[in-house]
N, C-alpha and C positions, 0 to 999 in steps of 0.2 A: 603803621609806619613801615613795616616790611613790604607791604604791597606797593607803597609809593616808591620805596627804594628799588624794588624789582622793576617798576615801570621806568625809572630813570636809567637803570642799567641795561634795559632792553635796547636792541638795535632799532633804528627807524623802520627797517623793513619788517621786523617782528611786531612792532607796534601797529604798523599799517595792516598787517594780517589780522591782528586782534580786532582792530576797528572793522575790518571787512567781515569777519566772522560774526561780530555782534550785530551787523546790519541784516536782519532777517529778510527784509524785502529784496535786497540785492542777492542774497543766497537763494531765495526761491526763484528769482528771475534767472539766475545762473543755472539752476537746476533745470528749468524749462528749456533753456538753450542747449544744455548738455543732452537732455532727452531727445530733442529734435535732431541734434547732430548725430547721436547714436542711431536713431531711427533711420536717418538718411544713409549712414555708413553701412548698416546691416539690412538695408531695404530688401534685397533679394531673399533674405531668410525669414523676415518677419512679416512681409506683406502677405495677406491671406490669398490673394489672387494675382494673376498676371495683369498689369495695368493696361495692357493693350488688348486683352481678350474681351470682346463684346458679345452680348446676347440681347438681341432686339426684343425678346420676350420679357426682358427685365428693364426695358427702356423707361427711364425716369422713375424707377422703383424708389419709394420714399425710405427714409432712415428706419432703423429697426424699432424705434420707440413708438412709431405710429402704428395704427391698427393693421394696415396692409403691408407692413414692413417684414423683413426677414433678417434674423440675427446672423445668417451667413454673410450678409452684406450690411454691416452695422450702420454705415453712413449712407446707405442707399447706392443708387447707380445713376450714371449720367445719361445723356440723350442717346448714346449708343449701347447702353447696358453694361458699361464698364464699372468696376467696383471703385467707389469714391475713396474709400480708405486706402486702398492700394495705390491709387493715383496721387493721393496727398503724400504718402510716404515717399514714393519715387519722385514727386515734384520737389520735395525737400532736398533731394540730392542736387538738383540743378540750382535752386535758389540759394541754399546755404553754401554749396560748392563754389558758385560764382562769387558770392559775397566773401567767403574766406580767401579764395584764390586771388581775387582782385586786390583785396586789402593787403594780403601778404606781399604780392609782387610790387604794388605801388608803394607800400611802406618801405621796402628795401631800397627801391630806386630813389624815392624822395629823401630818405634818411641819408643815403650816401651822397647824393647831390647837395643836400642841405649842409652836411658837415664840410664838404669840400668848399662850397661857396662861403659859408660862414667863417671858416678857418683861413682860407686863402685871400678872401676879399678881392679888391681890384677888379680886373676885367672879367675874371671867371664869375665872380658874384654878380656883376652887372649883366652879363649875357644870360645866365641861367635865371636870374630874377626877372628879367624882361620877358623871357619865354613863359615863365609862370604867370606873370601879369596878363599876358595876352590870352592864355588859356582861361584865366579867371574872368576875363571880360565876356566870355560866352556863357549864356545860361546853360546849366548842366544838361537838362533834358533836350534842349534844342541842339546842342553840340552832339549829343549821343544819337539823336534821330538823324541828323544830317550825315554823320559819319557812317552809321549803319545803313543808311540809304545808298551811300556810295559803295560800301564794302559788301553789302548783302547780308541777309540774316544767317545766323549760325552761332554755335556756342563759342567757337574760337574768336570770331569777330566781335562778339559782345564783350568778351574778356579784354581784348585789345582796346576796344573803344573806351571802356570804363577805366582801364589802367592809364590811358593817355590823359584822362581828365583828373583822375583821383590822386596821382603822385604829387600834385601840387600841394595838397593839404599836408602830407607828411613832410614835404620839402620846407614849407613855411615854418612848421613847428620845429623841425630839426635845425634849420638855419638860425631861428631866433634863440634857441637854447645854446647852440654852438657859439653865437656871438657873445652870450653871457659867460659861457664856460671858458672861452679862450682868454679871458681877462683874469681868471682866478689864479691863486698862488700856485696851485699844484701844476697848472699848465706852464707857468713861468719857470717853475723849478725844473720841469722836464726839458724845456728849451735850454735852460742853463747847463743841463747835463749833456746836451748835444744830441738828444733823441730826434730822429727824423720825424717829419710831419705826419706820415702815415701811422707811425707808432703812437704818437701823441693822440691822434684822432681815435684810433682803435682802443688804446689802452687807458687813456685818461678821459677823453670827452664822451665817447660812446656809452660807457657804463652810467654816466651821469645824466645823459639825455634820453636814455632808453625808456624810463618810466612814463614820461609825458607822451612819447611817441606811441607806446603800446596802448595807453589809455585812449588817445585820439583814434588809433586804429580800430579799437573795439566800437567806438561811437560811429565811425564811418562805415562799419560793416552793415549796420542797419540801413544806412542811406543807400549803399550799393545794392542791397536786396530790393529796396523799393524801386531803384532805377532798373534793375533787371526785370522785375515784375511789370513795370510800366512798358518797357520795350517789348516784352513778350505779349502783353495785353494788346499792343498796337500791331502785333504780327512781325516784329523785327527781331525777336529773340530766337530762342531755340525752336526748331520746327518739329512737327509730328514725324515719327511716333514718340519722340522725346516728350517728357511731361514737365511742365513748370507751373507754379502756382498762378502766375500772371496769365498764362495761356488758358488755364482752367477757368479763370474768372471771365475771360473773353468768350470762351465757348459757352459758358452758362448764362450769359446776359440775355440770350434769345429765349431762355426758358424760365425766366423769373416767375412768371405767373403760374406755371404748372409744375415747376421743379426748382423752387427757390434754393435748395441745398446745393445745386450744381455750381452756382457762382458764390453763394454765401460762405460755404465751408472753406474753400481756398482763400477767400478774402479774410475770414477770421484767422486762418493760419498765418497769413502775412502780418495781420495786426498783432497777434499774440507774440510771434517771434520778434518782430521789430520792437515792440514795447518792452519785451523782456531784455533784449540786448541793450536798449537805451537805459533802462533802470539799472541793470547790472553794471554797465560801464560808468554810469553816474556814481554809483556806490563805490566802484573801484577808484574813480578820480578823487572822490572825497576822502577815501581811506589812504591813498598813496601820495596825495599832494601835501607836503609839509607846511605850505603857506597857509592852509586852512586850519592848522592846529597849533599855531604859535600862541 
């Protein structure tokens, strides 16, 4: 009886956190993403070797668990004798950094535009929504390849390209939630009290639409990482000496027969991180969406 009363008295956010903690799969996946993020953040201190230092005497040296491996290079070396573990750690800085940065910027832009369009309606909503519809009409990868082909490869250009496409997702979520929130009683009460539109959007609407926007943002981060890896694989992403997982896969494709680990290990890193982000974000959505627990 006391447990049921405690659950009834708990706030929705506290109940959502309890559901999230109880989901072991989501917690394990979140831990994997956290470890990858910390490794990327502290890469200069934890990487055993310089990712750009090569030794042709160690060319295509196999991982340490094989008979001719060396535990000083636990994941082996690539075609130029560079340490694979160090390159994977530094590659996480680009892949995760682009994913986080693009999602952060595009979520801010999309949320602001979505709130303005959903609250103001009229011509503002029509213009921004038509721009979003036009961008949605282009296939994601085709749009990114075309824009990168015009702008040229580089880290800054890839961030701009992905933001120009990605803000539409946050915009649609924020606009839909704002259209629903603007009809609620608390918004009508704020209007009756004479609150300006910007204060209503920031003080009343934004806190109520933030949860779905954040959940969608975490889901989209996995997609952005795949897009960055795809562009880097095609040679349109970051350029050497910078390291990215997609570029590592592209470099290793020529040596699959004699050095499978050069392309396989970065591919597994992309798979593991993207899968972990997807499962963790799915668990967060199920925990924080009240419509699933009515």
